[in-house]
Residue frames as a rotation matrix with the C-alpha (Angstrom) as fourth column:
MET 1
0.569 0.822 0.000 0.00
0.822 -0.569 0.000 0.00
0.000 0.000 -1.000 0.00
LYS 2
0.509 -0.427 -0.747 2.76
0.117 -0.826 0.552 2.47
-0.853 -0.368 -0.370 0.91
SER 3
-0.608 -0.748 0.266 4.63
0.369 0.030 0.929 1.70
-0.703 0.663 0.258 -2.33
THR 4
-0.118 0.669 0.734 1.45
0.976 -0.058 0.211 2.44
0.184 0.741 -0.646 -4.31
PHE 5
0.783 0.393 -0.483 1.05
0.532 -0.824 0.192 5.65
-0.323 -0.407 -0.854 -2.36
LEU 6
0.047 -0.868 -0.494 4.64
0.112 -0.487 0.866 6.67
-0.993 -0.096 0.075 -3.03
ALA 7
-0.646 -0.258 0.718 4.36
0.697 0.182 0.693 5.92
-0.310 0.949 0.063 -6.75
THR 8
0.309 0.842 0.443 1.19
0.910 -0.397 0.119 7.99
0.275 0.366 -0.889 -6.99
ALA 9
0.707 -0.083 -0.703 2.72
0.374 -0.799 0.470 10.76
-0.601 -0.595 -0.534 -4.90
LEU 10
-0.387 -0.919 -0.082 5.74
0.318 -0.217 0.923 10.95
-0.866 0.331 0.376 -7.17
ALA 11
-0.460 0.300 0.836 3.51
0.880 0.027 0.474 11.15
0.120 0.953 -0.277 -10.22
LEU 12
0.608 0.793 -0.042 1.53
0.785 -0.593 0.181 13.96
0.119 -0.143 -0.983 -8.60
GLN 13
0.066 -0.661 -0.747 4.66
0.552 -0.599 0.580 16.02
-0.831 -0.451 0.325 -7.98
ALA 14
-0.754 -0.352 0.555 4.51
0.650 -0.282 0.706 17.02
-0.092 0.893 0.441 -11.63
LEU 15
0.246 0.919 0.309 1.16
0.882 -0.345 0.322 18.75
0.403 0.193 -0.895 -11.03
PRO 16
-0.304 -0.356 0.884 1.24
0.056 -0.933 -0.356 22.49
0.951 -0.059 0.304 -10.30
ALA 17
-0.704 0.023 -0.710 1.16
0.708 0.098 -0.699 23.51
0.054 -0.995 -0.085 -6.63
LEU 18
-0.161 0.740 0.653 -2.06
0.146 -0.637 0.757 25.25
0.976 0.217 -0.005 -5.67
ALA 19
-0.960 -0.036 0.279 -2.95
-0.259 -0.280 -0.925 26.97
0.111 -0.959 0.259 -2.42
ALA 20
-0.620 0.756 -0.210 -6.09
0.748 0.650 0.134 25.50
0.238 -0.074 -0.968 -0.90
LEU 21
0.506 0.770 -0.388 -7.80
0.842 -0.538 0.031 28.29
-0.185 -0.343 -0.921 1.07
ASP 22
0.307 -0.345 0.887 -7.11
0.473 -0.754 -0.457 31.86
0.826 0.560 -0.069 0.04
ASN 23
-0.741 -0.562 -0.368 -5.14
0.637 -0.414 -0.650 34.20
0.213 -0.716 0.665 2.24
GLY 24
-0.851 0.444 0.281 -7.60
-0.493 -0.860 -0.134 36.24
0.182 -0.253 0.950 4.28
ALA 25
-0.053 0.849 -0.525 -10.20
-0.239 0.500 0.833 33.44
0.970 0.169 0.176 4.35
SER 26
0.275 0.226 0.934 -11.67
-0.961 0.026 0.277 32.35
0.038 -0.974 0.224 7.67
ALA 27
-0.736 -0.566 -0.371 -10.00
-0.514 0.824 -0.237 29.18
0.440 0.016 -0.898 8.89
PRO 28
0.290 0.876 -0.385 -12.57
-0.315 0.468 0.826 26.48
0.904 -0.118 0.411 9.62
ASN 29
-0.103 -0.265 0.959 -12.66
-0.994 -0.018 -0.112 25.74
0.047 -0.964 -0.261 13.33
PHE 30
0.378 0.241 -0.894 -12.17
-0.286 0.949 0.135 22.14
0.881 0.204 0.427 14.43
THR 31
0.203 -0.382 0.902 -11.45
-0.919 0.243 0.310 19.86
-0.337 -0.892 -0.302 17.32
ALA 32
0.524 -0.094 -0.847 -9.72
-0.464 0.802 -0.376 16.53
0.714 0.590 0.376 16.90
GLN 33
0.937 -0.325 0.131 -8.13
0.099 0.604 0.791 13.72
-0.336 -0.728 0.598 18.81
ALA 34
0.622 -0.783 -0.012 -4.40
-0.459 -0.353 -0.815 14.47
0.634 0.513 -0.579 18.82
SER 35
0.791 -0.476 -0.385 -1.17
0.611 0.649 0.453 13.08
0.034 -0.594 0.804 20.19
LEU 36
0.571 -0.709 0.415 1.77
-0.556 -0.705 -0.440 14.95
0.604 0.020 -0.797 21.65
GLY 37
-0.416 -0.837 0.354 4.66
-0.872 0.257 -0.417 12.84
0.258 -0.483 -0.837 22.86
GLY 38
-0.768 0.141 -0.624 2.47
0.053 0.986 0.158 9.74
0.638 0.088 -0.765 22.67
LYS 39
-0.765 0.553 -0.331 -0.21
0.398 0.001 -0.918 11.23
-0.507 -0.833 -0.221 24.94
VAL 40
-0.472 0.693 0.545 -3.73
0.734 -0.034 0.678 11.62
0.489 0.720 -0.493 23.55
TYR 41
-0.587 0.393 -0.708 -5.72
0.352 -0.663 -0.661 14.82
-0.729 -0.637 0.251 24.09
THR 42
0.380 0.758 0.530 -8.40
0.890 -0.145 -0.431 16.87
-0.250 0.636 -0.730 22.33
PHE 43
-0.777 -0.627 -0.055 -6.91
0.559 -0.728 0.397 19.61
-0.289 0.277 0.916 20.17
SER 44
0.459 0.886 -0.061 -9.11
0.775 -0.433 -0.461 22.69
-0.435 0.164 -0.885 19.67
LEU 45
-0.243 -0.536 0.808 -8.09
0.857 -0.510 -0.080 25.23
0.455 0.673 0.583 17.05
ALA 46
0.518 0.521 0.678 -10.15
0.173 -0.840 0.514 27.95
0.838 -0.149 -0.525 18.76
GLU 47
0.960 -0.183 -0.211 -8.39
0.208 -0.034 0.977 27.34
-0.186 -0.983 0.006 22.08
GLU 48
0.149 -0.975 0.166 -4.94
0.924 0.198 0.328 27.21
-0.353 0.105 0.930 20.49
LEU 49
-0.024 -0.108 0.994 -5.53
0.707 -0.705 -0.059 30.50
0.707 0.701 0.094 18.62
LYS 50
0.932 0.350 0.097 -6.12
0.162 -0.639 0.752 32.24
0.325 -0.685 -0.652 21.97
LYS 51
0.585 -0.786 -0.198 -2.40
0.441 0.104 0.892 31.66
-0.681 -0.609 0.407 22.62
GLY 52
-0.183 -0.660 -0.728 -1.16
-0.462 -0.596 0.657 32.94
-0.868 0.457 -0.195 19.24
PRO 53
0.172 0.233 -0.957 -0.89
-0.985 0.060 -0.162 31.96
0.020 0.971 0.240 15.58
VAL 54
0.310 0.005 0.951 -1.12
-0.224 0.972 0.068 28.31
-0.924 -0.234 0.303 14.58
VAL 55
-0.435 -0.419 -0.797 0.78
-0.899 0.157 0.408 26.56
-0.046 0.894 -0.445 11.82
LEU 56
0.343 0.640 0.688 -1.56
-0.397 0.762 -0.511 23.84
-0.851 -0.098 0.515 10.60
TYR 57
-0.405 -0.501 -0.765 -0.02
-0.907 0.115 0.404 21.41
-0.115 0.858 -0.501 8.18
PHE 58
0.711 0.646 0.276 -1.61
-0.535 0.753 -0.383 18.48
-0.455 0.125 0.882 6.40
TYR 59
-0.463 -0.851 -0.248 0.45
-0.860 0.363 0.360 15.47
-0.216 0.380 -0.899 5.36
PRO 60
-0.032 0.536 -0.844 -0.55
-0.774 0.521 0.360 12.30
0.632 0.665 0.398 3.50
ALA 61
0.816 0.337 -0.470 0.51
-0.065 0.861 0.504 9.46
0.574 -0.381 0.724 5.83
ALA 62
0.603 -0.583 0.544 2.64
-0.734 -0.140 0.664 8.87
-0.311 -0.801 -0.512 8.90
PHE 63
0.187 -0.700 0.690 5.87
-0.143 0.675 0.724 6.94
-0.972 -0.234 0.026 8.42
THR 64
0.774 -0.086 0.627 6.13
0.629 0.211 -0.748 7.57
-0.068 0.974 0.217 4.67
GLU 65
-0.112 -0.988 0.106 9.36
0.991 -0.119 -0.061 9.13
0.073 0.098 0.993 3.44
GLY 66
-0.389 -0.031 0.921 8.18
0.340 -0.934 0.113 12.69
0.856 0.357 0.374 2.71
CYS 67
0.629 0.721 0.291 6.02
-0.057 -0.331 0.942 12.87
0.776 -0.609 -0.167 5.82
THR 68
0.647 -0.507 -0.570 8.87
0.760 0.364 0.538 11.70
-0.066 -0.781 0.621 8.01
ILE 69
-0.430 -0.810 0.399 11.19
0.839 -0.521 -0.154 14.33
0.333 0.269 0.904 6.49
GLU 70
-0.095 0.486 0.869 8.57
0.051 -0.869 0.492 17.02
0.994 0.091 0.058 7.04
ALA 71
0.873 0.422 -0.244 7.95
0.226 0.094 0.970 15.98
0.432 -0.902 -0.013 10.66
HIS 72
0.185 -0.895 -0.407 11.70
0.977 0.122 0.178 16.10
-0.109 -0.430 0.896 11.34
ASP 73
-0.505 -0.377 0.776 11.90
0.578 -0.815 -0.020 19.56
0.641 0.439 0.630 9.75
PHE 74
0.366 0.715 0.596 9.05
-0.094 -0.608 0.788 20.92
0.926 -0.345 -0.156 11.89
ALA 75
0.836 -0.090 -0.542 10.56
0.534 0.366 0.763 19.34
0.129 -0.926 0.354 15.03
GLU 76
-0.150 -0.988 -0.037 13.95
0.987 -0.147 -0.069 20.91
0.063 -0.047 0.997 14.32
ALA 77
-0.617 -0.060 0.784 12.35
0.303 -0.938 0.167 24.33
0.726 0.341 0.597 13.81
ILE 78
0.247 0.876 -0.413 9.96
0.783 0.071 0.618 24.25
0.571 -0.477 -0.668 16.77
ASP 79
-0.119 -0.333 -0.935 11.98
0.860 -0.505 0.071 26.75
-0.496 -0.796 0.347 18.83
GLN 80
-0.972 -0.190 0.138 11.78
0.235 -0.787 0.571 29.25
0.000 0.587 0.809 15.95
TYR 81
-0.256 0.955 0.149 7.98
0.379 -0.043 0.925 28.84
0.889 0.294 -0.351 15.87
LYS 82
0.309 0.359 -0.881 7.78
0.941 0.019 0.338 29.30
0.138 -0.933 -0.332 19.63
SER 83
-0.585 -0.600 -0.546 9.92
0.663 -0.742 0.104 32.44
-0.467 -0.301 0.831 19.44
LEU 84
-0.914 0.341 0.221 7.31
-0.057 -0.647 0.761 33.85
0.402 0.683 0.610 17.05
GLY 85
-0.626 0.675 0.390 4.52
-0.664 -0.198 -0.721 32.89
-0.410 -0.711 0.572 19.48
ALA 86
0.068 0.665 -0.744 3.21
-0.942 0.289 0.173 30.15
0.330 0.689 0.646 17.20
SER 87
-0.111 -0.040 0.993 2.25
-0.471 0.882 -0.018 26.54
-0.875 -0.469 -0.117 17.74
VAL 88
-0.569 -0.155 -0.808 2.35
-0.804 0.315 0.505 23.72
0.176 0.936 -0.303 15.18
ILE 89
-0.025 0.534 0.845 -0.09
-0.396 0.771 -0.498 20.89
-0.918 -0.347 0.192 14.53
GLY 90
-0.845 -0.221 -0.488 0.06
-0.535 0.346 0.770 18.26
-0.002 0.912 -0.411 11.80
VAL 91
0.079 0.932 0.355 -3.06
-0.648 0.318 -0.692 16.50
-0.758 -0.175 0.628 10.49
SER 92
-0.780 -0.235 -0.580 -3.40
-0.604 0.526 0.599 13.26
0.165 0.817 -0.552 8.55
HIS 93
0.206 0.903 -0.376 -5.92
-0.747 0.394 0.536 10.47
0.632 0.171 0.756 8.00
ASP 94
-0.531 -0.525 -0.665 -3.96
-0.045 0.801 -0.597 8.15
0.846 -0.287 -0.449 10.32
ASN 95
0.587 0.731 -0.346 -5.59
0.283 0.216 0.935 6.72
0.758 -0.647 -0.080 13.43
ILE 96
0.710 -0.252 0.658 -4.57
-0.623 -0.660 0.419 7.89
0.328 -0.707 -0.626 16.88
GLU 97
0.831 -0.448 0.331 -2.63
0.128 0.732 0.669 4.70
-0.542 -0.514 0.665 17.66
THR 98
0.417 -0.681 0.602 -0.37
0.880 0.137 -0.455 5.31
0.228 0.719 0.656 14.66
LEU 99
0.463 -0.195 0.865 -0.05
0.034 -0.971 -0.238 8.99
0.886 0.139 -0.442 15.56
ASN 100
0.957 -0.177 0.229 0.97
-0.240 -0.040 0.970 8.14
-0.163 -0.983 -0.080 19.13
LYS 101
0.473 -0.817 0.330 4.03
0.703 0.576 0.417 6.39
-0.531 0.035 0.847 17.69
PHE 102
0.246 -0.331 0.911 4.65
0.818 -0.433 -0.378 9.04
0.520 0.838 0.164 15.00
SER 103
0.836 0.143 0.530 4.44
-0.074 -0.927 0.368 11.88
0.544 -0.347 -0.764 17.52
VAL 104
0.796 -0.587 0.150 7.24
-0.102 0.113 0.988 10.35
-0.597 -0.802 0.030 19.58
SER 105
0.223 -0.789 0.572 9.56
0.689 0.543 0.481 8.97
-0.690 0.287 0.664 16.90
GLU 106
-0.128 -0.272 0.954 9.22
0.963 -0.262 0.055 11.38
0.235 0.926 0.295 13.97
CYS 107
0.559 0.373 0.741 7.80
0.210 -0.928 0.309 14.54
0.802 -0.017 -0.597 15.61
ARG 108
-0.407 -0.873 -0.268 10.24
0.422 0.080 -0.903 13.97
0.810 -0.481 0.336 18.47
SER 109
0.024 0.575 -0.817 7.54
0.998 0.032 0.051 14.91
0.055 -0.817 -0.574 21.01
LYS 110
-0.847 -0.465 -0.257 7.93
0.472 -0.881 0.037 18.57
-0.243 -0.090 0.966 19.94
PHE 111
-0.678 0.685 -0.267 4.48
-0.725 -0.682 0.093 19.22
-0.119 0.257 0.959 18.43
ALA 112
-0.217 0.725 0.653 1.09
-0.252 0.605 -0.756 17.56
-0.943 -0.329 0.051 18.15
VAL 113
-0.928 0.119 -0.353 -0.38
-0.319 0.231 0.919 15.53
0.191 0.966 -0.177 15.32
ALA 114
-0.339 0.905 0.256 -4.13
-0.660 -0.034 -0.751 15.07
-0.671 -0.423 0.609 14.92
ALA 115
-0.807 0.159 0.569 -6.22
0.370 0.887 0.277 12.22
-0.460 0.434 -0.775 13.53
ASP 116
-0.336 0.708 -0.621 -8.63
-0.798 -0.564 -0.212 13.07
-0.500 0.424 0.755 10.71
THR 117
-0.828 -0.074 0.556 -9.91
0.063 0.973 0.224 9.55
-0.557 0.220 -0.801 10.07
ASP 118
0.119 0.939 0.323 -13.23
0.682 0.159 -0.714 10.80
-0.721 0.305 -0.622 8.68
HIS 119
-0.474 -0.513 0.716 -11.45
0.880 -0.304 0.364 13.34
0.031 0.803 0.596 6.41
LYS 120
0.584 0.812 -0.017 -13.64
0.811 -0.583 0.050 16.24
0.031 -0.043 -0.999 7.61
ILE 121
0.443 -0.472 -0.762 -10.77
0.189 -0.782 0.594 18.56
-0.876 -0.407 -0.257 8.51
MET 122
-0.641 -0.741 0.200 -8.85
0.337 -0.038 0.941 18.05
-0.689 0.671 0.274 5.26
LYS 123
-0.227 0.641 0.733 -12.07
0.955 -0.002 0.298 18.60
0.193 0.768 -0.611 3.28
ALA 124
0.717 0.525 -0.458 -12.89
0.638 -0.760 0.128 21.78
-0.281 -0.384 -0.880 5.23
TYR 125
0.260 -0.738 -0.622 -9.42
-0.130 -0.665 0.735 23.10
-0.957 -0.110 -0.269 4.40
ASP 126
0.929 0.143 -0.342 -9.56
-0.354 0.064 -0.933 21.93
-0.112 0.988 0.111 0.78
ALA 127
-0.036 -0.996 0.081 -6.44
-0.980 0.050 0.191 19.87
-0.194 -0.072 -0.978 1.49
VAL 128
0.595 0.296 0.747 -7.48
-0.165 0.955 -0.247 16.61
-0.787 0.024 0.617 -0.14
MET 129
-0.522 -0.853 0.012 -4.94
-0.222 0.150 0.964 14.93
-0.824 0.500 -0.267 -2.40
PRO 130
0.152 0.529 -0.835 -6.04
-0.971 -0.078 -0.226 14.86
-0.184 0.845 0.502 -6.03
VAL 131
-0.110 -0.078 -0.991 -6.72
-0.619 0.785 0.006 11.32
0.778 0.614 -0.135 -7.24
MET 132
-0.463 -0.102 -0.881 -6.37
0.490 0.798 -0.350 9.79
0.739 -0.594 -0.320 -3.73
SER 133
-0.028 0.572 0.820 -9.17
-0.282 -0.792 0.542 11.49
0.959 -0.216 0.184 -1.78
THR 134
0.840 0.290 -0.460 -8.62
0.327 0.407 0.853 9.53
0.434 -0.867 0.247 1.44
TYR 135
-0.023 -0.919 -0.395 -5.20
0.999 -0.037 0.027 11.18
-0.040 -0.394 0.918 1.85
ALA 136
0.725 0.140 -0.674 -4.42
0.235 -0.971 0.051 14.78
-0.647 -0.195 -0.737 2.71
ASN 137
0.638 -0.571 0.517 -2.45
0.453 -0.265 -0.851 16.82
0.623 0.777 0.089 0.25
ARG 138
-0.150 -0.746 -0.649 0.74
0.985 -0.167 -0.035 18.33
-0.082 -0.644 0.760 1.68
THR 139
0.178 0.340 0.924 -0.63
0.379 -0.890 0.254 21.77
0.908 0.305 -0.287 2.51
SER 140
-0.471 -0.386 -0.793 0.55
0.881 -0.172 -0.440 24.19
0.033 -0.906 0.421 5.19
TYR 141
0.417 0.650 0.636 -1.35
0.469 -0.753 0.462 27.12
0.779 0.106 -0.618 6.67
VAL 142
-0.876 -0.412 -0.252 -0.45
0.442 -0.474 -0.761 29.99
0.195 -0.778 0.597 8.95
ILE 143
0.169 0.980 0.102 -3.59
0.642 -0.188 0.743 30.95
0.747 -0.060 -0.662 10.87
THR 144
-0.673 -0.415 0.613 -3.58
-0.069 -0.789 -0.610 34.19
0.737 -0.453 0.503 12.85
PRO 145
-0.941 0.244 -0.234 -5.23
0.288 0.220 -0.932 34.60
-0.176 -0.945 -0.277 16.27
ASP 146
-0.462 0.820 -0.338 -8.26
-0.683 -0.572 -0.454 36.25
-0.565 0.021 0.825 14.64
GLY 147
0.058 0.496 0.866 -8.94
0.093 0.861 -0.500 32.95
-0.994 0.109 0.004 12.81
LYS 148
0.812 0.201 -0.548 -7.81
-0.469 -0.333 -0.818 34.14
-0.347 0.921 -0.176 9.37
VAL 149
0.603 -0.632 0.487 -5.51
0.739 0.672 -0.043 32.39
-0.300 0.386 0.872 6.94
ALA 150
0.553 -0.514 -0.655 -2.39
-0.339 -0.858 0.386 34.55
-0.761 0.009 -0.649 6.62
TYR 151
-0.271 -0.714 -0.646 -0.58
-0.953 0.103 0.286 32.11
-0.138 0.693 -0.708 4.34
SER 152
0.637 0.365 0.679 -1.15
-0.268 0.931 -0.249 28.82
-0.723 -0.024 0.691 2.57
TYR 153
-0.166 -0.769 -0.617 1.21
-0.977 0.042 0.211 26.64
-0.136 0.638 -0.758 0.59
THR 154
0.727 0.400 0.558 0.66
-0.297 0.916 -0.269 23.34
-0.619 0.030 0.785 -1.21
ALA 155
0.164 -0.678 -0.716 3.49
-0.910 0.177 -0.376 21.22
0.381 0.713 -0.588 -2.58
LEU 156
0.913 0.217 -0.346 3.96
-0.123 0.954 0.274 17.48
0.390 -0.207 0.897 -2.34
SER 157
-0.014 -0.975 -0.221 7.67
0.437 0.193 -0.878 17.96
0.899 -0.109 0.424 -1.68
PRO 158
0.670 0.285 -0.685 8.27
0.734 -0.122 0.668 18.61
0.107 -0.951 -0.291 2.05
ASP 159
-0.161 -0.981 0.111 11.28
0.937 -0.187 -0.294 20.83
0.309 0.056 0.949 1.35
LYS 160
-0.701 -0.202 0.684 9.82
0.223 -0.973 -0.059 24.36
0.677 0.112 0.727 1.66
HIS 161
0.293 0.947 -0.134 6.94
0.482 -0.025 0.876 24.03
0.826 -0.322 -0.463 4.14
VAL 162
0.356 -0.220 -0.908 8.92
0.907 -0.151 0.392 24.99
-0.223 -0.964 0.146 7.24
GLU 163
-0.713 -0.701 -0.005 10.91
0.665 -0.679 0.310 27.72
-0.221 0.217 0.951 5.51
ASN 164
-0.599 0.528 0.602 7.78
0.288 -0.559 0.777 29.23
0.747 0.640 0.183 3.96
THR 165
0.475 0.835 -0.279 5.60
0.586 -0.063 0.808 29.14
0.657 -0.547 -0.519 7.09
LEU 166
0.061 -0.533 -0.844 8.37
0.918 -0.302 0.257 30.68
-0.392 -0.790 0.471 9.20
ALA 167
-0.881 -0.376 0.288 8.78
0.469 -0.774 0.426 33.47
0.063 0.510 0.858 6.63
ALA 168
-0.190 0.902 0.388 5.01
0.320 -0.317 0.893 34.06
0.928 0.294 -0.229 6.63
LEU 169
0.527 0.340 -0.779 4.94
0.827 0.007 0.562 34.21
0.197 -0.940 -0.277 10.43
ARG 170
-0.413 -0.763 -0.497 7.82
0.805 -0.561 0.192 36.70
-0.426 -0.321 0.846 10.48
LYS 171
-0.817 0.167 0.552 6.05
0.299 -0.696 0.653 38.87
0.494 0.698 0.519 7.91
TRP 172
0.235 0.970 -0.054 2.77
0.487 -0.070 0.871 38.72
0.841 -0.231 -0.489 9.82
LYS 173
0.350 -0.150 -0.925 4.47
0.928 -0.081 0.364 39.53
-0.130 -0.985 0.110 13.12
ALA 174
-0.692 -0.716 -0.085 6.36
0.683 -0.689 0.242 42.48
-0.232 0.109 0.967 11.57
THR 175
-0.789 0.432 0.436 3.12
0.025 -0.687 0.726 44.03
0.613 0.584 0.531 10.28
THR 176
0.191 0.886 -0.423 0.89
0.538 0.266 0.800 43.26
0.821 -0.380 -0.425 13.27
PRO 177
0.132 -0.089 0.987 0.43
-0.643 -0.766 0.017 45.66
0.755 -0.637 -0.158 16.19
VAL 178
-0.816 -0.577 -0.028 1.80
-0.335 0.512 -0.791 44.16
0.471 -0.636 -0.611 19.42
SER 179
-0.496 0.683 0.537 -1.66
-0.721 0.021 -0.693 44.04
-0.484 -0.730 0.481 21.05
ASN 180
0.550 0.756 -0.356 -2.96
-0.821 0.411 -0.395 41.81
-0.152 0.510 0.847 18.22
ALA 181
-0.049 -0.672 -0.739 0.06
-0.709 0.544 -0.448 39.51
0.703 0.502 -0.503 17.96
LYS 182
0.894 0.446 -0.034 -0.69
-0.252 0.564 0.787 37.80
0.370 -0.695 0.616 21.33
């Protein structure tokens, strides 16, 4: 199954990258079962936004090559996100048992990953992979505390998601009055 996924994913890399939700759009609110360091809890976007901006990233499947690379990249950059007042959450179709393992080994217990087994979150964010609708497309969002999408980026390659979301956060922070930046 994973080899089929990887073959399809590689074929899809040739497709143009499209942003899912437009910048300035309202980010759909959601709650989901999530894992941080192998511990299950209920993640609430509304609650997390009260603390500051949220980087929400969708990825196709835990323990696949690109998703593992991306999780490592986010884990390595977590202190930069925190210095900008932001939190990070990854979302995939994987079940919570799989995500408990992924959150420890690949996310290095640095950020949460949420289970979207019914695909409602990825559909709400228009982050469904073309051709394989049970998988999330690799799409990253920066959501500001007012619930708006400040930045979105879709590319199957994991290479630029961290770099791009950090740049978007820096830009947002530089243009946001201190009282609104949280």
